[in-house]
C-alpha positions in Angstrom: -4.9 5.6 -14.0 -3.7 1.9 -13.4 -5.2 -0.1 -10.6 -1.6 -0.9 -9.4 1.2 1.5 -9.4 4.6 2.0 -8.0 5.8 5.5 -8.2 8.1 8.1 -6.7 5.7 10.9 -6.5 3.0 11.4 -3.8 -0.6 10.3 -4.5 -4.1 11.6 -3.8 -6.3 9.5 -1.5 -9.3 11.4 -2.9 -8.4 10.8 -6.6 -7.8 7.1 -6.0 -11.0 6.7 -4.1 -12.9 8.6 -7.0 -11.3 6.3 -9.6 -12.3 3.3 -7.5 -16.0 4.5 -7.3 -16.1 5.2 -11.0 -15.5 1.5 -11.7 -19.0 0.4 -10.5 -22.2 1.8 -9.1 -22.6 -1.4 -7.1 -19.9 -0.3 -4.6 -21.6 0.5 -1.3 -18.5 0.4 0.9 -15.0 1.6 0.4 -12.2 0.9 2.7 -8.8 2.7 2.5 -5.6 1.7 4.2 -3.0 4.5 4.2 0.5 3.6 5.3 2.6 6.6 6.5 6.1 7.1 7.7 6.6 7.2 11.4 9.3 9.2 13.3 10.0 6.3 15.7 10.4 2.6 15.1 11.7 -0.3 17.3 12.9 2.1 20.0 14.7 4.5 17.7 14.0 8.0 16.2 13.7 7.8 12.5 14.3 10.8 10.3 13.8 9.3 6.8 12.7 6.0 5.3 13.9 5.0 1.8 12.1 2.4 -0.3 13.6 0.4 -3.0 12.2 -2.3 -5.2 13.1 -5.2 -7.4 12.1 -3.4 -10.6 9.5 -5.1 -12.6 9.0 -7.9 -10.1 7.4 -5.6 -7.5 4.7 -4.4 -9.9 4.1 -8.1 -11.1 3.8 -9.1 -7.5 1.3 -6.3 -6.6 -0.8 -7.2 -9.7 -0.8 -10.9 -8.6 -1.8 -9.7 -5.2 -4.7 -7.6 -6.6 -5.9 -10.5 -8.8 -5.8 -12.9 -5.9 -7.8 -10.5 -3.7 -10.3 -10.1 -6.5 -10.8 -13.8 -6.8 -10.7 -14.6 -3.0 -13.0 -12.0 -1.7 -16.6 -10.7 -2.6 -15.1 -7.3 -3.7 -15.7 -5.2 -6.8 -12.4 -3.3 -7.2 -9.0 -2.8 -5.7 -6.4 -0.1 -6.2 -2.8 -0.2 -4.9 -0.3 2.6 -5.0 3.2 2.2 -3.4 5.8 4.8 -3.3 9.5 4.1 -4.0 11.2 7.2 -2.6 12.9 8.8 0.3 10.0 9.9 2.7 10.0 11.8 5.9 7.8 11.3 9.1 4.1 11.8 8.3 4.5 11.2 4.5 2.4 8.8 2.6 3.8 5.5 1.6 1.2 3.1 0.5 -2.5 3.2 -0.3 -4.8 0.2 -0.7 -8.4 1.1 -1.7 -11.0 -1.7 -1.8 -14.6 -1.4 -3.0 -17.3 -3.9 -2.3 -21.1 -4.0 -2.1 -20.8 -4.3 1.7 -18.2 -3.1 4.2 -17.2 -6.5 5.8 -15.6 -7.9 2.6 -13.9 -4.7 1.9 -12.3 -4.5 5.4 -11.3 -8.2 5.2 -9.8 -7.8 1.7 -8.0 -4.7 2.6 -6.3 -6.1 5.7 -5.4 -9.2 3.8 -3.7 -7.3 1.1 -1.6 -5.1 3.2 -0.5 -8.1 5.3 0.4 -10.1 2.1 2.1 -7.0 0.4 4.5 -6.7 3.4 5.3 -10.5 3.2 5.5 -11.1 -0.5 6.2 -8.0 -2.6 9.9 -7.2 -3.2 9.9 -3.7 -1.8 12.4 -3.0 1.0 12.8 0.0 3.4 15.9 1.5 4.9 15.4 3.8 8.0 17.8 6.6 8.8 18.3 6.9 12.6 20.7 8.8 14.8 23.0 5.8 14.7 22.9 5.4 10.9 21.1 3.5 8.2 19.4 0.1 8.7 17.4 -2.2 6.5 14.1 -3.1 8.1 12.5 -6.5 8.1 8.7 -7.0 7.6 6.5 -5.7 10.4 3.0 -7.4 10.3 
């Protein structure tokens, strides 16, 4: 399993966490961020969200993001999985799993990664609402 993946199919939080833990016995803290689809956004009901990517560039940007996090924070390993698919409310979209010796750096790195991902990775989402489809801008 690659440390950074973009895929259509769902993923297993448990399997991703196991893979992260298998990378080092020094890991004493694991922080997972799981992004899921909501049924309501900006005052509107949402029935589905569809994700699209700039093929190739999105994976490169995620890999650069992972490398930057590994160099900037005192962490041991990072795994990032992002789905490119049409998802319904409650379905999984993105998982960031960070392992460190201690929790503080894992929390800091995980938050930084999701914030930067939303700003810099060329993945876009389109929400389907009762009034039609609309592309969504980044929400911090």
